[in-house]
N, C-alpha and C positions, 0 to 999 in steps of 0.2 A: 503494500500498499506506499502510496507518495506523500509525501510529507503534509502538500498543500491540503491534499483530500480527507486527511486523516485532521483538518483543521489547526494546523501549526504551519508558518512560515519556514519557508527553507531555513533560515538562519536560526531557528529553534526561541525565536521573542514572539509575540503576542497571537492567539490564535487566528487565522484569514475568514475563516466560515465557522456557523456553529454545528454542532454534534448534527442538528434536525436538518441543516439546509444540506451538509455532506449527504443524510441519507436520502432526501430530495434524487440530489445529484445522481447518487450511484442507484437509483431505484429507475432511472431513465436510461441509463446506460446500458450496453448487453454486457453479460457478463464476460470477465475477463480470463482467456483459459489459454496458458502459455502453449506454443507447437512444443512437443517433444523433440530433442536434441536429434540432429541425425546422426546415423553411426559413423563413424570415423573411419576411412578405408584406409589401410596402410598395405605397402609392396607393392610389388610392382602389379598388380592386377586394376587397381585402383587408375593409376597413369591410365593403361591401357582403356580401361570400360568409360573413363574420360574423352578419352581421343586427343591426352597429351602426350609429346613424348617424353621419352628417361631424361633427357638432358636438362641441366639444371635453366632457369628464364633468368637473362642477364636485366638487371634494374632497370624502369623506366619502359619495359619491354611489356606488352600486354600478347597472349599467345591467345588466338580465337581456334574453336574445333575446327575441323576438316569439315566443310562444304562440298556437294554435287554441283557441278555446273550443267544443265540439261541443252543453252542455248549455243548458238552455234558463233563460233569464233569472226571476228570483223574481216573480213577480206582485208587482202594483202595491197600495200600499195599498187604494184603492178597489177594485182586482175583491175583496179579502179579505172586507171590512168589511160585514156585514150591513144592513140597512135602517136599522133603531136607529141602530148604528154612524155609519153614514155621515151621517143626519139632525144626530149628536150634533156630528160632526168640519165639517159643514158652519155647523149654529150657532154655533160658537165662532169660525169664518172669517169668519161675514159678519154675525152678531149681535153679537158679543161674550163675554166670557166668563161662565160660568154665574153666578158672584159679583158681576159687575160691575152697573152704574149700569141700563143699558138692557136686559139680559136677566134680570137678576137681581131690579128693583126696579121699573122703570117697566112691563116686558111680561111678568110671572111670570106672570101666567096670560090666557089669552084667552078668548075668548067660547067659541069650538072648544074647546078643551082641555079648559073647564068642563064644554060640554055634553056630551063625550064619557065623561063622568066618571058621569053620571045613568044609572044602572041600565038602566032600560029604554029611555029614550031616546038612549041613548048609542051606539045599534046603529043609528037615522037618523042618515043624513046631515044635518049642520045646513048649513042654506041661509040664514043669517042677512044683514043687512045685509053692504055690499061693507067689504072689511078687517079682515072679520071670522076669515081664517083664521088657523091656528095658526103658531106658529113655528118649527117643522119645515117644515111647506109653507112657507113663506119662505125660508128657509133653502134646502131643496132646489132650488126653482124658479132663485133664485141662483146655486145650485151648477150645474145642468142648464143654463142660460144661459151661464155662463163655460165649462163644459166646449165648449159647441157652438160658439161663439167661438174656443178653442183647438184644435179639428179643421178649422174653415175656414180661419183661418189656414196650418194646416200644408196644408191641399189647394192653397191660392193660392201658397204658396211652390213645390209639387211640382210644380204649373202652371207657373209661373214656368220653373223648373229645365228640364221637361218640353218647354217651347215655344223654347228658347234654339236657335239654327240653329247654333253652333257656340260651344265656349268661349270666353271673351273671353283675349284675349291679354294675359301680366302678366307676360312676358318683356321688354319694351321694342322686341321687332325688330320693323319694319316688317313688315307682311304683304303678299304677294304678289296 
């Protein structure tokens, strides 16, 4: 029972309410029933049941329970970009900055790009001398080549994983 409800102030001086008033106040309140204390789980099973890893939590870090996301991931940048956007991204990555020395000054215009700007002749594909491709074509060719290399490397890794007879033993125990 709290001291104020019992008719005394918190500092044990004169009573705040009379006994009669205290009984009237208590009659209008629901009965207080404290909840039983939850049993404390100790051991590694408690951590496993709660979903928390066994490692200690650093100060200032709040650890959340694991959760499952059922939504699809956002599409990658390469999927969203148009052909022009993809060409600009590839030129920035492989040829250099738009205003840099290589792309901005030395290779500002190519024969193929100038050919495309001629009103009637620009519709005919330019079959000029070798090396007369546009900056976009050069960058997209390098981009496609890198994407192919990444895909092949991923396939090699998946093939290596799938061809394993048995996962390697990392526990240090001798195998039977």
